C-alpha positions as a Markdown table, in Angstrom:
| # | Residue | x | y | z |
|---|---|---|---|---|
| 1 | Met | 124.8 | 93.8 | 116.8 |
| 2 | Arg | 122.7 | 96.3 | 114.9 |
| 3 | Lys | 119.1 | 96.9 | 115.7 |
| 4 | Phe | 116.7 | 98.0 | 113.0 |
| 5 | Tyr | 113.5 | 100.0 | 113.8 |
| 6 | Lys | 110.7 | 100.0 | 111.3 |
| 7 | Leu | 108.6 | 103.2 | 111.2 |
| 8 | Asn | 105.0 | 102.7 | 110.1 |
| 9 | Phe | 104.1 | 106.1 | 108.7 |
| 10 | Leu | 101.1 | 104.7 | 106.9 |
| 11 | Gly | 99.7 | 103.1 | 110.0 |
| 12 | Asp | 100.1 | 106.3 | 112.1 |
| 13 | Ala | 98.5 | 108.3 | 109.4 |
| 14 | Leu | 95.5 | 106.0 | 109.3 |
| 15 | Lys | 95.1 | 106.2 | 113.0 |
| 16 | Ala | 95.0 | 109.9 | 112.9 |
| 17 | Leu | 92.7 | 110.0 | 109.9 |
| 18 | Pro | 89.3 | 110.0 | 111.9 |
| 19 | Phe | 90.4 | 113.0 | 113.9 |
| 20 | Phe | 91.3 | 115.0 | 110.8 |
| 21 | Met | 88.0 | 113.9 | 109.1 |
| 22 | Val | 86.0 | 115.2 | 112.0 |
| 23 | Val | 87.8 | 118.6 | 112.0 |
| 24 | Leu | 87.3 | 118.8 | 108.2 |
| 25 | Met | 83.6 | 118.1 | 108.4 |
| 26 | Leu | 83.1 | 120.7 | 111.2 |
| 27 | Phe | 84.9 | 123.3 | 109.1 |
| 28 | Leu | 83.0 | 122.5 | 106.0 |
| 29 | Gly | 79.7 | 122.5 | 107.9 |
| 30 | Ala | 80.4 | 125.9 | 109.3 |
| 31 | Gln | 81.2 | 127.2 | 105.9 |
| 32 | Thr | 78.1 | 125.7 | 104.4 |
| 33 | Ala | 75.9 | 127.2 | 107.2 |
| 34 | Asn | 77.3 | 130.6 | 106.5 |
| 35 | Ala | 76.8 | 130.2 | 102.8 |
| 36 | Gln | 73.2 | 129.2 | 103.2 |
| 37 | Ser | 72.2 | 132.2 | 105.4 |
| 38 | Thr | 70.3 | 134.6 | 103.2 |
| 39 | Ser | 68.5 | 136.7 | 105.8 |
| 40 | Ser | 69.5 | 139.4 | 108.3 |
| 41 | Thr | 68.4 | 140.7 | 111.7 |
| 42 | Ile | 67.4 | 144.3 | 112.8 |
| 43 | Thr | 67.6 | 145.1 | 116.4 |
| 44 | Gly | 67.5 | 148.4 | 118.4 |
| 45 | Asn | 66.2 | 150.4 | 121.3 |
| 46 | Val | 63.3 | 152.8 | 121.4 |
| 47 | Asn | 63.3 | 155.6 | 124.0 |
| 48 | Asp | 62.2 | 159.2 | 124.5 |
| 49 | Gly | 65.7 | 160.4 | 125.1 |
| 50 | Lys | 65.6 | 159.5 | 128.7 |
| 51 | Asp | 63.3 | 156.5 | 129.4 |
| 52 | Ala | 62.7 | 153.4 | 127.5 |
| 53 | Ile | 59.4 | 153.1 | 125.6 |
| 54 | Ala | 57.8 | 149.7 | 126.2 |
| 55 | Glu | 55.1 | 148.1 | 124.0 |
| 56 | Ala | 55.7 | 150.3 | 121.1 |
| 57 | Val | 54.9 | 148.9 | 117.6 |
| 58 | Val | 57.9 | 148.7 | 115.4 |
| 59 | Thr | 57.3 | 148.4 | 111.6 |
| 60 | Ala | 60.2 | 147.8 | 109.2 |
| 61 | Val | 59.3 | 148.0 | 105.5 |
| 62 | His | 61.7 | 146.7 | 102.9 |
| 63 | Met | 61.2 | 149.4 | 100.3 |
| 64 | Pro | 62.2 | 147.4 | 97.1 |
| 65 | Thr | 59.5 | 144.7 | 97.8 |
| 66 | Asn | 57.2 | 146.6 | 100.1 |
| 67 | Thr | 57.5 | 143.7 | 102.6 |
| 68 | Ala | 56.7 | 144.7 | 106.2 |
| 69 | Phe | 58.1 | 143.2 | 109.4 |
| 70 | Tyr | 56.6 | 143.8 | 112.8 |
| 71 | Ala | 57.8 | 143.7 | 116.4 |
| 72 | Val | 56.8 | 145.1 | 119.8 |
| 73 | Thr | 59.4 | 146.6 | 122.2 |
| 74 | Asn | 59.8 | 144.9 | 125.6 |
| 75 | Arg | 59.9 | 146.7 | 129.0 |
| 76 | Asn | 63.5 | 147.8 | 128.3 |
| 77 | Gly | 62.5 | 149.3 | 124.9 |
| 78 | Asn | 64.4 | 146.7 | 122.9 |
| 79 | Tyr | 63.1 | 145.1 | 119.8 |
| 80 | Thr | 64.3 | 142.4 | 117.4 |
| 81 | Leu | 63.3 | 141.7 | 113.8 |
| 82 | Asn | 64.6 | 138.2 | 112.8 |
| 83 | Asn | 64.9 | 136.8 | 109.3 |
| 84 | Val | 64.4 | 140.0 | 107.5 |
| 85 | Ile | 65.3 | 140.3 | 103.8 |
| 86 | Ala | 68.9 | 141.1 | 103.4 |
| 87 | Gly | 69.8 | 144.4 | 101.9 |
| 88 | Gly | 67.5 | 147.5 | 101.9 |
| 89 | Pro | 66.8 | 150.2 | 102.2 |
| 90 | Tyr | 64.4 | 149.8 | 105.2 |
| 91 | Asn | 62.1 | 152.4 | 106.6 |
| 92 | Ile | 61.5 | 151.7 | 110.3 |
| 93 | Gln | 58.5 | 153.4 | 112.0 |
| 94 | Ile | 57.6 | 153.6 | 115.7 |
| 95 | Glu | 54.1 | 154.0 | 116.9 |
| 96 | Lys | 52.6 | 154.3 | 120.4 |
| 97 | Met | 49.9 | 156.4 | 122.0 |
| 98 | Gly | 51.4 | 159.4 | 123.8 |
| 99 | Tyr | 54.4 | 159.6 | 121.5 |
| 100 | Arg | 54.9 | 161.2 | 118.1 |
| 101 | Thr | 55.1 | 158.7 | 115.3 |
| 102 | Thr | 58.8 | 158.5 | 114.3 |
| 103 | Met | 60.4 | 157.0 | 111.2 |
| 104 | Val | 64.1 | 156.2 | 110.4 |
| 105 | Gln | 64.9 | 155.8 | 106.7 |
| 106 | Asn | 67.6 | 154.2 | 104.6 |
| 107 | Val | 68.5 | 151.4 | 107.0 |
| 108 | Tyr | 70.5 | 148.6 | 105.4 |
| 109 | Ala | 70.7 | 145.0 | 106.7 |
| 110 | Pro | 73.8 | 143.2 | 105.6 |
| 111 | Ile | 73.4 | 139.5 | 104.7 |
| 112 | Ala | 73.8 | 137.1 | 107.7 |
| 113 | Glu | 74.5 | 140.0 | 110.0 |
| 114 | Ser | 72.6 | 142.1 | 112.6 |
| 115 | Val | 72.2 | 145.8 | 112.2 |
| 116 | Val | 71.3 | 148.1 | 115.1 |
| 117 | Ala | 68.7 | 150.9 | 114.6 |
| 118 | Asn | 68.0 | 152.9 | 117.8 |
| 119 | Ile | 65.1 | 155.3 | 117.6 |
| 120 | Val | 64.2 | 158.3 | 119.8 |
| 121 | Ala | 60.5 | 159.2 | 119.8 |
| 122 | Glu | 59.2 | 162.5 | 121.1 |
| 123 | Lys | 56.5 | 162.4 | 123.9 |
| 124 | Thr | 53.3 | 164.2 | 123.1 |
| 125 | Ser | 50.2 | 165.2 | 125.1 |
| 126 | Val | 47.1 | 163.3 | 124.2 |
| 127 | Val | 43.7 | 164.5 | 125.2 |
| 128 | Leu | 40.9 | 162.0 | 125.0 |
| 129 | Lys | 37.5 | 163.6 | 124.4 |
| 130 | Glu | 34.2 | 162.3 | 125.7 |
| 131 | Val | 32.3 | 160.3 | 123.2 |
| 132 | Ala | 28.5 | 159.9 | 123.5 |
| 133 | Ile | 26.7 | 157.1 | 121.6 |
| 134 | Tyr | 22.9 | 157.2 | 121.1 |
| 135 | Gly | 20.7 | 154.6 | 119.6 |
| 136 | Glu | 17.1 | 154.9 | 118.3 |
| 137 | Ser | 14.6 | 152.2 | 117.3 |
| 138 | Asp | 11.0 | 152.3 | 116.3 |
| 139 | Ala | 10.3 | 148.9 | 117.9 |
| 140 | Ser | 11.9 | 147.7 | 121.1 |
| 141 | Gly | 12.0 | 144.2 | 122.5 |
| 142 | Met | 12.3 | 145.4 | 126.0 |
| 143 | Asn | 9.4 | 144.5 | 128.3 |
| 144 | Val | 9.6 | 145.1 | 132.1 |
| 145 | Gln | 7.0 | 142.3 | 132.6 |
| 146 | Arg | 9.2 | 139.7 | 130.9 |
| 147 | Ser | 12.3 | 138.1 | 132.5 |
| 148 | Gly | 14.7 | 135.4 | 131.4 |
| 149 | Val | 16.4 | 134.6 | 128.1 |
| 150 | Gly | 14.6 | 135.4 | 124.8 |
| 151 | Thr | 15.3 | 134.8 | 121.1 |
| 152 | Arg | 14.1 | 137.3 | 118.5 |
| 153 | Ile | 13.4 | 135.8 | 115.0 |
| 154 | Asp | 12.6 | 138.2 | 112.2 |
| 155 | Asn | 10.5 | 137.5 | 109.1 |
| 156 | His | 13.6 | 137.1 | 106.9 |
| 157 | Ala | 14.9 | 134.3 | 109.1 |
| 158 | Met | 11.5 | 132.6 | 109.2 |
| 159 | Glu | 11.2 | 132.7 | 105.5 |
| 160 | Ala | 14.7 | 131.2 | 105.1 |
| 161 | Ile | 14.0 | 128.2 | 107.4 |
| 162 | Pro | 13.5 | 124.9 | 105.4 |
| 163 | Thr | 10.3 | 123.2 | 106.6 |
| 164 | Ile | 8.1 | 120.6 | 105.0 |
| 165 | Asp | 5.1 | 120.4 | 107.5 |
| 166 | Arg | 5.1 | 124.2 | 108.2 |
| 167 | Ser | 5.7 | 123.3 | 111.8 |
| 168 | Leu | 6.3 | 125.9 | 114.5 |
| 169 | Asn | 8.9 | 123.5 | 115.8 |
| 170 | Asp | 11.2 | 124.4 | 112.9 |
| 171 | Val | 11.0 | 128.1 | 113.9 |
| 172 | Met | 11.3 | 127.6 | 117.7 |
| 173 | Lys | 14.4 | 125.4 | 117.3 |
| 174 | Leu | 16.3 | 128.5 | 116.5 |
| 175 | Thr | 16.5 | 129.4 | 120.2 |
| 176 | Pro | 19.6 | 127.7 | 121.8 |
| 177 | Gln | 17.6 | 126.7 | 124.9 |
| 178 | Ala | 15.1 | 124.6 | 122.9 |
| 179 | Ala | 15.0 | 121.3 | 121.0 |
| 180 | Val | 12.5 | 118.8 | 119.6 |
| 181 | Val | 13.0 | 115.6 | 121.6 |
| 182 | Asn | 10.7 | 112.6 | 122.1 |
| 183 | Gly | 8.2 | 113.9 | 119.6 |
| 184 | Gly | 7.7 | 117.2 | 121.4 |
| 185 | Phe | 9.1 | 120.7 | 121.9 |
| 186 | Ser | 11.4 | 120.9 | 125.0 |
| 187 | Val | 12.7 | 124.0 | 126.6 |
| 188 | Gly | 15.7 | 124.0 | 128.9 |
| 189 | Gly | 15.9 | 120.2 | 129.0 |
| 190 | Gly | 12.4 | 119.8 | 130.5 |
| 191 | Asn | 9.6 | 117.6 | 129.4 |
| 192 | Tyr | 7.9 | 118.9 | 126.3 |
| 193 | Arg | 4.5 | 118.5 | 127.9 |
| 194 | Gly | 5.5 | 121.3 | 130.3 |
| 195 | Ser | 6.4 | 123.8 | 127.5 |
| 196 | Ser | 4.0 | 126.6 | 126.9 |
| 197 | Val | 3.7 | 128.2 | 123.5 |
| 198 | Ala | 1.6 | 131.2 | 122.6 |
| 199 | Val | 1.1 | 133.0 | 119.3 |
| 200 | Asp | -0.5 | 136.4 | 119.5 |
| 201 | Gly | -1.9 | 135.4 | 122.9 |
| 202 | Ala | -3.4 | 132.1 | 121.7 |
| 203 | Met | -2.1 | 129.0 | 123.4 |
| 204 | Phe | -0.5 | 126.5 | 121.0 |
| 205 | Asn | 0.5 | 123.9 | 123.5 |
| 206 | Asn | 0.8 | 120.2 | 122.9 |
| 207 | Ser | 0.2 | 119.0 | 126.4 |
| 208 | Phe | -1.2 | 115.7 | 125.5 |
| 209 | Gly | 1.4 | 114.7 | 122.9 |
| 210 | Ile | -1.0 | 114.7 | 120.0 |
| 211 | Gly | 1.4 | 114.6 | 117.1 |
| 212 | Thr | 4.8 | 116.2 | 116.9 |
| 213 | Asn | 3.8 | 119.3 | 115.1 |
| 214 | Leu | 2.5 | 122.4 | 117.0 |
| 215 | Pro | -0.3 | 123.0 | 117.5 |
| 216 | Ala | -1.3 | 119.4 | 118.2 |
| 217 | Gly | -0.4 | 118.0 | 114.8 |
| 218 | Gly | -1.9 | 120.9 | 112.9 |
| 219 | Ala | -0.3 | 122.9 | 110.1 |
| 220 | Pro | -0.7 | 126.6 | 110.8 |
């Protein structure tokens, strides 16, 4: 008696189809990612021929477009400039106090690749000279008999203040420690009846709360 075996090639192929689709998608995705990358990376090490130079400023200039990219070396003297414009040429310059400014020219960055540009900077001797700063003024706001926080308001600021009633409150509100609250001028959060205001030695207090405008509702 003969036995017949039926081979289901179509069914086996359909079962294996998802696996091949996944492989194909991964392959196409990798190819697409490579095709979409239009930038490059510049890396390197900065040293003085013996020791690494940390915290050095690295400036890479793309000469055709004059676009600059910046980085700072780490404690091992390494730096990385990501997403730079592909191509070149680049001029890469190193700057740090105590070392001679050094430049490397004609560095090219291939597309979607990383190029290494190591730089050796020469150590120099830096002498810091003493700098003396002097200031002169015809009028000084210093007074040994006065203590605490003060606010100086010049004529230009006073003339620029918007005011309707010509109130001293509008001028004195310019000090950060003061405010007009409850119909009076308060300093440091205290009651306005305890505030003492003097103009050229004349007391302009509003101790009895007569009006909100100093002095006592008047219009100086």
